[in-house]
DRENGU-364676 format. One record per residue (C-alpha): x, y, z; residue in one letter. Coordinates in Angstrom, 1 decimal. Layout:
! DRENGU-364676
@c1 X; c2 Y; c3 Z; code A
...
! end
This chain:
! DRENGU-364676
@c1 -3.3; c2 -25.4; c3 -12.4; code X
@c1 -0.4; c2 -26.4; c3 -11.1; code X
@c1 2.0; c2 -24.5; c3 -9.6; code X
@c1 6.0; c2 -23.7; c3 -11.2; code X
@c1 8.6; c2 -26.0; c3 -11.3; code X
@c1 11.1; c2 -25.3; c3 -8.6; code X
@c1 14.8; c2 -24.5; c3 -10.4; code X
@c1 18.2; c2 -25.3; c3 -8.9; code X
@c1 18.5; c2 -24.5; c3 -5.3; code X
@c1 20.7; c2 -21.4; c3 -4.7; code X
@c1 21.0; c2 -20.7; c3 -8.7; code X
@c1 18.1; c2 -18.6; c3 -9.3; code X
@c1 14.9; c2 -17.7; c3 -7.4; code X
@c1 11.5; c2 -17.7; c3 -9.7; code X
@c1 9.8; c2 -14.7; c3 -10.0; code X
@c1 6.5; c2 -12.9; c3 -10.6; code X
@c1 5.9; c2 -9.4; c3 -12.1; code X
@c1 2.8; c2 -8.0; c3 -10.8; code X
@c1 0.7; c2 -4.7; c3 -9.9; code X
@c1 -2.8; c2 -3.5; c3 -8.3; code X
@c1 -3.8; c2 0.1; c3 -10.3; code X
@c1 0.5; c2 -0.1; c3 -11.4; code X
@c1 1.5; c2 0.1; c3 -7.8; code X
@c1 3.8; c2 -3.2; c3 -9.6; code X
@c1 5.6; c2 -5.3; c3 -7.0; code X
@c1 7.9; c2 -8.9; c3 -7.6; code X
@c1 6.7; c2 -11.9; c3 -6.3; code X
@c1 8.4; c2 -14.8; c3 -4.3; code X
@c1 6.8; c2 -18.5; c3 -3.5; code X
@c1 8.6; c2 -18.4; c3 0.1; code X
@c1 8.0; c2 -22.3; c3 -0.1; code X
@c1 9.7; c2 -22.9; c3 -2.7; code X
@c1 12.7; c2 -20.1; c3 -2.7; code X
@c1 13.1; c2 -18.9; c3 1.1; code X
@c1 14.6; c2 -15.6; c3 1.5; code X
@c1 17.6; c2 -15.4; c3 4.3; code X
@c1 17.6; c2 -11.4; c3 3.6; code X
@c1 14.3; c2 -10.3; c3 2.0; code X
@c1 15.3; c2 -6.6; c3 2.4; code X
@c1 18.4; c2 -6.6; c3 0.6; code X
@c1 16.4; c2 -8.8; c3 -2.0; code X
@c1 14.0; c2 -5.6; c3 -1.4; code X
@c1 16.5; c2 -3.1; c3 -2.9; code X
@c1 17.8; c2 -5.2; c3 -5.6; code X
@c1 14.4; c2 -6.2; c3 -7.6; code X
@c1 13.1; c2 -3.1; c3 -6.9; code X
@c1 15.6; c2 -0.6; c3 -8.3; code X
@c1 14.3; c2 0.2; c3 -12.1; code X
@c1 18.7; c2 -0.8; c3 -13.7; code X
@c1 20.2; c2 -3.1; c3 -12.2; code X
@c1 17.0; c2 -5.5; c3 -11.1; code X
@c1 13.5; c2 -6.2; c3 -12.0; code X
@c1 11.8; c2 -3.1; c3 -11.1; code X
@c1 9.5; c2 -2.1; c3 -8.7; code X
@c1 7.8; c2 0.0; c3 -5.6; code X
@c1 9.2; c2 -3.2; c3 -3.6; code X
@c1 8.4; c2 -7.2; c3 -3.0; code X
@c1 5.8; c2 -9.1; c3 -1.8; code X
@c1 6.9; c2 -12.8; c3 -0.6; code X
@c1 3.9; c2 -15.1; c3 -0.2; code X
@c1 4.7; c2 -18.1; c3 2.4; code X
@c1 3.7; c2 -20.7; c3 4.3; code X
@c1 1.5; c2 -20.0; c3 7.6; code X
@c1 2.9; c2 -19.1; c3 10.6; code X
@c1 2.7; c2 -21.8; c3 13.3; code X
@c1 -0.7; c2 -21.1; c3 14.6; code X
@c1 -2.3; c2 -19.2; c3 12.5; code X
@c1 -5.8; c2 -19.7; c3 10.7; code X
@c1 -4.6; c2 -18.5; c3 7.3; code X
@c1 -3.9; c2 -20.1; c3 3.7; code X
@c1 -1.2; c2 -17.7; c3 3.1; code X
@c1 1.2; c2 -15.5; c3 4.1; code X
@c1 1.7; c2 -12.2; c3 3.2; code X
@c1 5.6; c2 -10.5; c3 4.0; code X
@c1 5.7; c2 -6.7; c3 2.1; code X
@c1 8.8; c2 -4.9; c3 1.4; code X
@c1 8.7; c2 -1.5; c3 0.6; code X
@c1 11.3; c2 -0.2; c3 -2.3; code X
@c1 13.8; c2 1.3; c3 0.7; code X
@c1 13.9; c2 -2.5; c3 2.1; code X
@c1 11.4; c2 -1.3; c3 5.1; code X
@c1 8.7; c2 -4.0; c3 5.4; code X
@c1 5.8; c2 -2.4; c3 6.1; code X
@c1 2.2; c2 -3.2; c3 7.9; code X
@c1 0.7; c2 -4.1; c3 4.5; code X
@c1 -0.6; c2 -3.3; c3 1.5; code X
@c1 -3.7; c2 -3.1; c3 0.0; code X
@c1 -2.7; c2 -3.4; c3 -3.8; code X
@c1 -0.5; c2 -6.1; c3 -3.3; code X
@c1 -2.8; c2 -8.2; c3 -0.9; code X
@c1 -5.1; c2 -8.7; c3 -4.2; code X
@c1 -1.9; c2 -9.8; c3 -6.3; code X
@c1 -0.8; c2 -12.1; c3 -3.2; code X
@c1 -4.0; c2 -14.0; c3 -3.9; code X
@c1 -4.3; c2 -13.7; c3 -7.7; code X
@c1 -0.6; c2 -15.2; c3 -7.5; code X
@c1 -2.0; c2 -18.0; c3 -5.2; code X
@c1 -5.0; c2 -18.7; c3 -7.3; code X
@c1 -3.4; c2 -18.8; c3 -10.0; code X
@c1 -0.4; c2 -20.9; c3 -9.4; code X
@c1 -2.5; c2 -23.6; c3 -7.2; code X
@c1 -1.3; c2 -22.8; c3 -3.8; code X
@c1 -4.6; c2 -22.0; c3 -2.1; code X
@c1 -8.2; c2 -21.8; c3 -3.8; code X
@c1 -10.1; c2 -20.7; c3 -0.7; code X
@c1 -12.4; c2 -18.6; c3 -1.1; code X
@c1 -11.9; c2 -15.5; c3 0.5; code X
@c1 -8.7; c2 -16.3; c3 0.4; code X
@c1 -7.7; c2 -15.7; c3 4.3; code X
@c1 -4.2; c2 -14.2; c3 4.3; code X
@c1 -1.6; c2 -13.3; c3 7.4; code X
@c1 0.2; c2 -9.8; c3 7.0; code X
@c1 0.9; c2 -8.2; c3 9.5; code X
@c1 -2.4; c2 -6.1; c3 10.5; code X
@c1 -3.5; c2 -9.6; c3 10.8; code X
@c1 -5.5; c2 -12.0; c3 8.7; code X
@c1 -7.6; c2 -10.5; c3 6.3; code X
@c1 -9.6; c2 -11.9; c3 3.3; code X
@c1 -9.6; c2 -11.7; c3 0.4; code X
@c1 -12.8; c2 -12.4; c3 -2.0; code X
@c1 -11.1; c2 -12.9; c3 -5.4; code X
@c1 -12.9; c2 -13.0; c3 -9.1; code X
@c1 -11.7; c2 -14.9; c3 -12.3; code X
@c1 -11.7; c2 -13.1; c3 -15.5; code X
@c1 -9.2; c2 -13.5; c3 -17.4; code X
@c1 -9.0; c2 -14.3; c3 -20.9; code X
@c1 -7.3; c2 -17.9; c3 -19.4; code X
@c1 -9.1; c2 -18.2; c3 -16.7; code X
@c1 -7.0; c2 -16.8; c3 -13.9; code X
@c1 -7.9; c2 -14.7; c3 -11.1; code X
@c1 -8.6; c2 -10.4; c3 -12.3; code X
@c1 -10.5; c2 -8.7; c3 -9.5; code X
@c1 -10.2; c2 -9.2; c3 -5.8; code X
@c1 -12.5; c2 -7.2; c3 -2.8; code X
@c1 -10.3; c2 -7.1; c3 0.6; code X
@c1 -11.7; c2 -7.0; c3 4.0; code X
@c1 -9.3; c2 -4.8; c3 4.8; code X
@c1 -9.8; c2 -4.8; c3 8.4; code X
@c1 -11.9; c2 -1.5; c3 10.7; code X
@c1 -9.5; c2 1.4; c3 10.8; code X
@c1 -7.0; c2 3.5; c3 13.9; code X
@c1 -7.7; c2 6.9; c3 14.8; code X
@c1 -6.6; c2 7.4; c3 18.2; code X
@c1 -2.9; c2 8.9; c3 18.0; code X
@c1 -0.1; c2 6.7; c3 19.9; code X
@c1 -1.4; c2 3.5; c3 17.5; code X
@c1 -1.6; c2 5.8; c3 14.6; code X
@c1 1.1; c2 6.2; c3 15.5; code X
@c1 1.9; c2 9.8; c3 15.8; code X
@c1 2.7; c2 12.0; c3 18.5; code X
@c1 1.3; c2 15.8; c3 18.5; code X
@c1 1.9; c2 18.2; c3 21.0; code X
@c1 -0.6; c2 19.0; c3 22.3; code X
@c1 -3.3; c2 16.4; c3 21.1; code X
@c1 -4.3; c2 13.8; c3 23.6; code X
@c1 -2.1; c2 9.9; c3 22.4; code X
@c1 -6.2; c2 8.5; c3 22.8; code X
@c1 -7.7; c2 11.1; c3 20.7; code X
@c1 -8.2; c2 11.1; c3 16.9; code X
@c1 -6.8; c2 13.8; c3 14.8; code X
@c1 -9.4; c2 15.2; c3 12.4; code X
@c1 -9.6; c2 17.4; c3 10.3; code X
@c1 -6.8; c2 19.1; c3 12.8; code X
@c1 -5.5; c2 22.3; c3 11.8; code X
@c1 -2.0; c2 22.6; c3 10.8; code X
@c1 0.5; c2 25.7; c3 12.8; code X
@c1 0.5; c2 28.3; c3 10.3; code X
@c1 4.2; c2 28.2; c3 8.5; code X
@c1 4.3; c2 23.3; c3 9.0; code X
@c1 5.4; c2 23.0; c3 5.1; code X
@c1 7.6; c2 26.4; c3 5.0; code X
@c1 10.8; c2 23.6; c3 5.8; code X
@c1 9.3; c2 21.3; c3 2.9; code X
@c1 11.3; c2 23.4; c3 0.6; code X
@c1 9.1; c2 24.0; c3 -1.6; code X
@c1 8.4; c2 27.2; c3 -3.8; code X
@c1 6.4; c2 29.6; c3 -2.2; code X
@c1 2.5; c2 30.1; c3 -3.2; code X
@c1 2.4; c2 25.9; c3 -3.6; code X
@c1 -0.2; c2 26.1; c3 -1.0; code X
@c1 -2.5; c2 29.1; c3 -2.3; code X
@c1 -2.2; c2 26.9; c3 -6.6; code X
@c1 -3.1; c2 24.3; c3 -5.3; code X
@c1 -6.7; c2 25.0; c3 -2.7; code X
@c1 -4.9; c2 23.2; c3 0.2; code X
@c1 -7.2; c2 23.4; c3 2.6; code X
@c1 -4.8; c2 23.4; c3 5.7; code X
@c1 -6.4; c2 20.5; c3 7.8; code X
@c1 -5.5; c2 16.6; c3 8.0; code X
@c1 -6.3; c2 14.1; c3 9.2; code X
@c1 -4.8; c2 10.6; c3 10.6; code X
@c1 -6.4; c2 7.0; c3 9.6; code X
@c1 -3.8; c2 3.9; c3 10.3; code X
@c1 -5.1; c2 1.1; c3 8.4; code X
@c1 -2.3; c2 -1.3; c3 9.8; code X
@c1 0.3; c2 1.3; c3 8.3; code X
@c1 0.3; c2 5.3; c3 9.1; code X
@c1 -2.1; c2 7.4; c3 6.8; code X
@c1 -2.2; c2 11.6; c3 6.9; code X
@c1 -4.9; c2 12.5; c3 4.4; code X
@c1 -5.4; c2 16.0; c3 3.6; code X
@c1 -7.4; c2 17.4; c3 1.1; code X
@c1 -7.2; c2 20.5; c3 -1.7; code X
@c1 -8.9; c2 22.0; c3 -5.0; code X
@c1 -6.6; c2 20.4; c3 -7.8; code X
@c1 -4.3; c2 18.1; c3 -6.8; code X
@c1 -2.6; c2 18.3; c3 -9.8; code X
@c1 -0.6; c2 21.5; c3 -9.3; code X
@c1 0.7; c2 19.8; c3 -5.5; code X
@c1 4.7; c2 19.8; c3 -5.6; code X
@c1 4.4; c2 16.4; c3 -4.2; code X
@c1 7.9; c2 15.5; c3 -4.7; code X
@c1 8.8; c2 17.9; c3 -2.4; code X
@c1 6.3; c2 18.0; c3 0.0; code X
@c1 6.1; c2 14.7; c3 0.5; code X
@c1 9.0; c2 13.3; c3 1.9; code X
@c1 9.0; c2 16.2; c3 3.7; code X
@c1 6.0; c2 14.7; c3 5.9; code X
@c1 7.0; c2 11.5; c3 6.0; code X
@c1 10.0; c2 12.4; c3 7.8; code X
@c1 8.1; c2 15.2; c3 9.8; code X
@c1 9.0; c2 14.4; c3 13.6; code X
@c1 5.9; c2 14.0; c3 14.7; code X
@c1 5.9; c2 10.7; c3 12.7; code X
@c1 8.3; c2 8.2; c3 14.9; code X
@c1 8.1; c2 5.9; c3 12.2; code X
@c1 7.4; c2 8.2; c3 9.7; code X
@c1 4.0; c2 8.8; c3 6.8; code X
@c1 1.8; c2 7.5; c3 4.0; code X
@c1 0.8; c2 10.6; c3 3.2; code X
@c1 -2.5; c2 12.2; c3 0.1; code X
@c1 -3.8; c2 14.9; c3 -1.0; code X
@c1 -6.9; c2 14.6; c3 -2.4; code X
@c1 -9.0; c2 16.4; c3 -4.6; code X
@c1 -13.3; c2 16.0; c3 -4.2; code X
@c1 -15.0; c2 16.0; c3 -7.5; code X
@c1 -18.0; c2 14.9; c3 -5.8; code X
@c1 -19.7; c2 13.0; c3 -2.7; code X
@c1 -18.3; c2 9.1; c3 -3.9; code X
@c1 -15.8; c2 10.5; c3 -5.7; code X
@c1 -12.6; c2 11.7; c3 -5.6; code X
@c1 -8.9; c2 12.0; c3 -7.3; code X
@c1 -5.5; c2 11.9; c3 -5.0; code X
@c1 -2.1; c2 11.8; c3 -5.4; code X
@c1 0.7; c2 9.6; c3 -2.8; code X
@c1 3.6; c2 10.2; c3 -1.0; code X
@c1 4.4; c2 5.8; c3 0.3; code X
@c1 7.1; c2 6.2; c3 3.1; code X
@c1 9.9; c2 3.8; c3 1.6; code X
@c1 9.1; c2 4.0; c3 -1.6; code X
@c1 7.7; c2 7.4; c3 -2.7; code X
@c1 5.0; c2 8.3; c3 -4.7; code X
@c1 3.5; c2 5.7; c3 -6.6; code X
@c1 0.5; c2 4.4; c3 -8.9; code X
@c1 -2.1; c2 3.8; c3 -5.9; code X
@c1 -2.1; c2 2.5; c3 -2.6; code X
@c1 -4.7; c2 0.3; c3 -1.6; code X
@c1 -4.3; c2 1.1; c3 2.1; code X
@c1 -4.2; c2 5.0; c3 1.1; code X
@c1 -7.2; c2 4.7; c3 -0.4; code X
@c1 -9.4; c2 2.6; c3 2.6; code X
@c1 -7.9; c2 5.9; c3 4.7; code X
@c1 -9.3; c2 8.4; c3 2.1; code X
@c1 -12.6; c2 6.7; c3 2.3; code X
@c1 -12.7; c2 6.8; c3 6.3; code X
@c1 -11.5; c2 10.3; c3 6.5; code X
@c1 -14.3; c2 12.1; c3 3.6; code X
@c1 -17.0; c2 9.8; c3 5.6; code X
@c1 -15.2; c2 11.1; c3 9.0; code X
@c1 -14.9; c2 15.2; c3 7.8; code X
@c1 -18.0; c2 14.9; c3 6.1; code X
@c1 -16.7; c2 15.3; c3 2.8; code X
@c1 -17.3; c2 12.1; c3 0.8; code X
@c1 -19.8; c2 9.1; c3 1.4; code X
@c1 -19.7; c2 5.3; c3 0.7; code X
@c1 -19.3; c2 3.9; c3 -0.9; code X
@c1 -16.2; c2 6.3; c3 -2.8; code X
@c1 -15.0; c2 5.7; c3 -5.8; code X
@c1 -11.1; c2 6.9; c3 -6.1; code X
@c1 -9.2; c2 7.7; c3 -8.7; code X
@c1 -5.6; c2 7.1; c3 -8.4; code X
@c1 -3.0; c2 8.0; c3 -11.6; code X
@c1 -3.3; c2 4.1; c3 -11.8; code X
@c1 -6.5; c2 3.3; c3 -12.2; code X
@c1 -9.6; c2 3.7; c3 -10.1; code X
@c1 -10.0; c2 1.4; c3 -6.5; code X
@c1 -14.0; c2 0.6; c3 -5.1; code X
@c1 -14.1; c2 2.0; c3 -0.9; code X
@c1 -17.2; c2 1.4; c3 1.4; code X
@c1 -17.6; c2 1.9; c3 4.5; code X
@c1 -19.9; c2 2.2; c3 7.4; code X
@c1 -18.1; c2 4.1; c3 10.0; code X
@c1 -17.3; c2 2.1; c3 13.7; code X
@c1 -15.6; c2 -0.3; c3 14.3; code X
@c1 -16.6; c2 -1.8; c3 10.4; code X
@c1 -13.7; c2 -3.1; c3 8.9; code X
@c1 -13.3; c2 -0.4; c3 5.2; code X
@c1 -14.1; c2 -2.4; c3 1.4; code X
@c1 -11.4; c2 -2.1; c3 -1.2; code X
@c1 -12.3; c2 -3.4; c3 -5.0; code X
@c1 -9.6; c2 -3.0; c3 -7.6; code X
@c1 -8.1; c2 -5.5; c3 -9.9; code X
@c1 -5.2; c2 -7.7; c3 -9.4; code X
@c1 -2.4; c2 -8.3; c3 -13.2; code X
@c1 0.4; c2 -10.2; c3 -13.9; code X
@c1 3.2; c2 -8.6; c3 -16.5; code X
@c1 5.2; c2 -11.6; c3 -16.4; code X
@c1 6.9; c2 -14.3; c3 -15.2; code X
@c1 11.4; c2 -14.6; c3 -14.7; code X
@c1 14.4; c2 -16.3; c3 -12.9; code X
@c1 16.3; c2 -13.9; c3 -10.6; code X
@c1 20.0; c2 -15.1; c3 -11.3; code X
@c1 21.2; c2 -15.0; c3 -7.7; code X
@c1 24.9; c2 -14.2; c3 -8.9; code X
@c1 23.9; c2 -11.3; c3 -10.9; code X
@c1 23.2; c2 -9.2; c3 -7.0; code X
@c1 25.2; c2 -6.4; c3 -7.0; code X
@c1 27.7; c2 -6.7; c3 -5.1; code X
@c1 28.1; c2 -5.7; c3 -0.7; code X
@c1 23.9; c2 -6.3; c3 -1.5; code X
@c1 23.2; c2 -9.7; c3 1.1; code X
@c1 22.2; c2 -13.9; c3 -0.9; code X
! end
């Protein structure tokens, strides 16, 4: 399949709007359109009023010198901060690269800030395009200092599994009194890094969690020096959960692939769930697999392209770098 045609340099940037379970990003081919200030571009395109509207920006670029991979992925949140990885985003990177003829490697090897990850893609679209992918997400990171987090009284080398939060932990969040009892919140937390940090909490009814209030509180808690992705999870059965997510830098999102991977790990570690795990997210379902120890987490889910377009650089709001 041929690559998209170039547009006049400096006038506009070709992009594709894509999503994995509603976790949506604007994708740009960095080999055709090098971007000098990706954080500023991410803030602009993510704005659902004056931009395209998305959870962030993903640049698909040539690999770094000396790296054995097919493409490089750089992911920026809606606030312009650069993330380590994005599970839903990397599936769409495979679709973007394969559908446009950038690479047809199987698996596609993608350079990320987490390292080089393998993506097995499958065609299933009505026009023969990529529709689904399984990602080797890498091994979970459990040592507190590497998550990273710093909890008083807990060794930096320790794993934080079912850690009992102190009484009154949520009091300063501003949430209405009684929400913990209303949703049946378990007062224990598990921390897992999948290249980016995740806090997993369990409850009886995720629909009753005031996510818009407690999410930002937990994201910016002093224990978490690089902020935190926060997930509230309801166990439906040994191999099935429902979850809601607050992502650092983006807020409440429809899906989080690294977060679902962390939930799978946390469930196995605490004995609440098993592998494989079917995770129901607001945007749809993911299947996760983890056999424990140093094994890699595998995540399977869809990749969808919604539309293509061109960004008129002259429309970028005044005060944002171009």
